[in-house]
Backbone bond lengths (Angstrom), bond angles and torsions (degrees), N, CA, C in turn:
res aa  C-N    CA-C-N  psi(-1)  N-CA   C-N-CA  omega(-1)  CA-C   N-CA-C  phi
1 M - - - 1.445 - - 1.517 110.15 -
2 K 1.344 113.75 -40.18 1.510 117.78 179.45 1.496 112.40 -60.88
3 E 1.316 113.89 -41.77 1.492 120.87 -179.71 1.575 109.88 -64.53
4 R 1.356 112.45 -42.47 1.472 116.09 179.21 1.503 112.49 -60.87
5 N 1.353 117.34 -45.13 1.434 121.53 177.56 1.525 113.19 -60.46
6 A 1.315 116.52 -38.46 1.458 122.25 178.80 1.532 109.21 -66.22
7 L 1.298 117.50 -41.97 1.484 121.80 178.88 1.546 111.52 -66.31
8 E 1.349 117.13 -42.04 1.441 122.61 178.96 1.531 108.79 -61.22
9 Q 1.363 117.91 -42.60 1.462 121.31 179.55 1.494 110.15 -63.00
10 K 1.342 116.88 -41.93 1.489 120.50 -178.73 1.495 109.99 -64.08
11 I 1.366 116.34 -41.03 1.455 119.54 179.55 1.519 110.26 -66.21
12 A 1.290 120.04 -39.59 1.449 125.76 175.90 1.551 110.18 -60.98
13 T 1.271 116.43 -41.70 1.501 121.91 179.54 1.503 108.73 -63.72
14 I 1.335 117.14 -46.13 1.477 122.23 -176.39 1.595 107.66 -64.90
15 K 1.329 118.18 -43.11 1.426 120.12 179.20 1.510 112.01 -62.87
16 E 1.329 113.89 -37.19 1.496 119.35 177.25 1.531 110.35 -64.84
17 L 1.331 117.52 -42.35 1.426 120.12 178.21 1.570 111.90 -63.90
18 E 1.367 113.46 -40.77 1.458 119.02 179.48 1.547 110.42 -63.04
19 T 1.301 116.63 -41.15 1.471 121.70 179.53 1.534 110.59 -63.46
20 T 1.340 113.35 -43.07 1.500 118.75 -178.69 1.556 107.79 -64.99
21 L 1.308 116.64 -40.40 1.483 121.42 179.79 1.541 110.36 -62.95
22 D 1.321 116.05 -47.27 1.484 119.53 179.27 1.507 112.51 -60.17
23 E 1.385 114.97 -43.55 1.465 119.62 -178.11 1.533 109.72 -65.25
24 S 1.309 116.55 -40.95 1.463 120.86 -179.34 1.548 111.09 -65.43
25 V 1.280 116.69 -40.08 1.497 120.76 -178.90 1.557 108.14 -66.87
26 L 1.332 114.07 -42.34 1.494 117.14 178.36 1.524 110.44 -64.68
27 L 1.307 116.35 -42.34 1.524 117.21 177.08 1.502 112.35 -61.36
28 I 1.308 116.40 -39.33 1.480 120.64 179.62 1.554 111.00 -62.10
29 E 1.329 112.26 -46.28 1.456 118.78 -179.44 1.560 109.01 -62.15
30 M 1.307 117.58 -43.25 1.472 119.48 -178.76 1.547 108.88 -67.65
31 A 1.305 117.39 -42.95 1.455 120.99 -179.91 1.470 113.42 -60.31
32 E 1.349 115.81 -40.59 1.485 120.75 -179.74 1.560 107.75 -68.68
33 D 1.276 118.01 -40.68 1.498 120.55 -179.21 1.509 110.58 -64.83
34 E 1.294 117.90 -36.57 1.487 122.53 -177.58 1.535 112.01 -94.99
35 G 1.326 118.89 -7.10 1.460 119.92 179.71 1.515 111.22 70.72
36 D 1.326 119.33 30.45 1.420 124.00 -177.08 1.556 111.26 -94.38
37 D 1.327 115.58 93.38 1.478 119.63 -176.02 1.479 113.42 -65.13
38 E 1.319 118.90 -32.01 1.432 123.31 -178.25 1.539 110.92 -65.31
39 V 1.329 115.44 -47.54 1.474 118.22 179.27 1.542 109.41 -69.84
40 L 1.321 119.34 -34.47 1.410 122.62 178.07 1.541 111.42 -60.31
41 T 1.314 113.58 -43.72 1.507 120.49 178.75 1.489 109.60 -64.67
42 E 1.327 118.34 -41.16 1.464 124.64 -179.45 1.601 108.47 -61.02
43 A 1.319 114.70 -48.07 1.461 120.57 -176.96 1.521 111.03 -66.04
44 E 1.361 116.35 -39.39 1.442 119.83 177.53 1.521 111.92 -65.50
45 S 1.304 115.39 -36.37 1.492 119.63 175.68 1.553 109.40 -66.32
46 S 1.288 116.39 -37.45 1.473 118.73 177.47 1.515 111.14 -63.39
47 L 1.336 116.76 -38.14 1.450 120.35 -178.33 1.553 108.67 -70.73
48 K 1.310 116.58 -36.01 1.475 118.52 176.80 1.510 111.92 -60.50
49 K 1.330 115.68 -45.19 1.496 121.69 177.83 1.503 109.98 -63.28
50 L 1.295 116.60 -40.23 1.456 120.25 178.38 1.527 111.64 -63.43
51 N 1.288 115.57 -41.46 1.453 119.64 176.29 1.568 111.71 -62.39
52 E 1.292 116.37 -38.88 1.438 119.21 176.73 1.509 111.17 -64.12
53 K 1.320 117.24 -43.02 1.480 120.19 178.22 1.543 109.90 -63.25
54 C 1.288 118.17 -40.13 1.492 122.63 177.95 1.503 109.61 -61.50
55 D 1.345 118.06 -45.52 1.471 121.58 178.63 1.512 110.94 -60.80
56 A 1.338 115.63 -44.98 1.478 117.56 176.35 1.518 112.75 -59.73
57 L 1.282 116.64 -47.02 1.446 119.94 -179.60 1.510 111.44 -65.04
58 Q 1.260 119.04 -34.60 1.491 121.89 176.63 1.565 108.75 -63.29
59 L 1.312 114.50 -47.70 1.489 117.22 178.30 1.486 111.06 -61.07
60 E 1.345 118.17 -44.75 1.458 121.85 177.69 1.483 111.86 -56.42
61 T 1.337 116.34 -42.37 1.481 120.21 179.29 1.487 111.04 -64.25
62 M 1.303 117.24 -44.61 1.494 119.93 -179.65 1.510 111.79 -63.34
63 L 1.309 118.27 -27.40 1.469 121.18 -176.35 1.535 110.66 -100.08
64 S 1.324 117.88 10.76 1.460 118.84 -178.20 1.569 111.93 -109.25
65 G 1.299 113.04 26.60 1.493 114.95 177.86 1.545 111.70 -80.55
66 E 1.290 117.95 173.02 1.464 122.08 179.92 1.518 110.16 -55.95
67 A 1.277 120.73 -43.01 1.449 123.62 -177.26 1.553 112.77 -67.15
68 D 1.284 114.40 -17.08 1.508 116.70 -176.10 1.559 112.03 -96.20
69 E 1.319 116.53 -0.72 1.503 118.03 -178.67 1.481 110.95 -87.42
């Protein structure tokens, strides 16, 4: 049960990251179409934060093997 909960949480995190990515891409496309530099900067900042989260999750995954417990 513990493993199942951990996997469900990981799936939820990945879905959240995917949603954030999709929203950021959409915002960038809209900002480019409308020439809105402020929204473009905000979306790019969101993507940078998303990248940092992905890097942290990747490191966490690499260090979560059986030998690392």
